[in-house]
N, C-alpha and C positions, 0 to 999 in steps of 0.2 A: 532548393536546396534540403536534404531529405532528412525527416527528424526522427528516424527508429527510434521504438525503443529501447534498450539496452539493455534485455530482462537479466540475461545469462550474468554480467556483469554486477547487475543492482542484488541481483542476489546473492552474490560474491563478498559482496560488499555487504549486505545486511548479516546474512552470517557470520563476517569478522566481525562483526559491531560496528561497522564504521559508514555505515550509511543513519543522515539526521532524521529528525523527525520528523520534516518534510518531502523529503526522499523517502521516505518508507512509507509514507502514505500516501504518495504516489507510489509508490511499488505493489504496494496492495489494492487501490484507485485499479492499475491495469490487471492485476493477476483475475479482481471481481466483474471488468467490464468483460474480459476472452473468456472467461471462461478455465484463466488456466489453473485458477487456485483450486481445483479438484479433481488433479492428477500429480496432486504436492502432495507431501507427508502431511500428517495430520494435523501438526504444531503452526502450520500456514493458516488449513481452514480456522484454528481453535482464534490464532490471531486477529484471522480479518475477522471473525465473531466479535470479538473481543473490543472492535477498533468499531463496528458497529453500533453496538452496543452502549459503549461510549457517546457515542453521538460524533466520532472523527470523521468517519465512513457515511453515506447513507448504504442501505439494501442493493442499490441501483451501480454503488461503486467509488460513484462520484464522493468530491470529497466535500465537506463541511469546511465549506472557509470561513464562514459568520465566527468558527468556531478555532480558526487561525488565529484569523489575525484578534481576534476576544485576547488569545493566549500568546502573544505574539512569537510565534514560530518563525 
C-alpha cells in the first residue's frame, strides 16, 4: 500500500483552518524534513520556527511526541 503524503490537500486544509493540531504538526514536520518549507511563503517558515521554539517540533522536523502526549493532542 502506498502511503504517499498528500501535501497539497494538507496545505489547503491548513490554509482553510481545517487541519487539527496533530495534522498541523505532521504538515510542518513533513515540510521541514523535505526542505519544502523554504520554497513556501514566509509565514510557513515563521510558523515552523515558532513550533520549534515552543518545542512542539525538533529542528530536524521530528514531532516532540512527549509534548503531544502531555497535552492530550
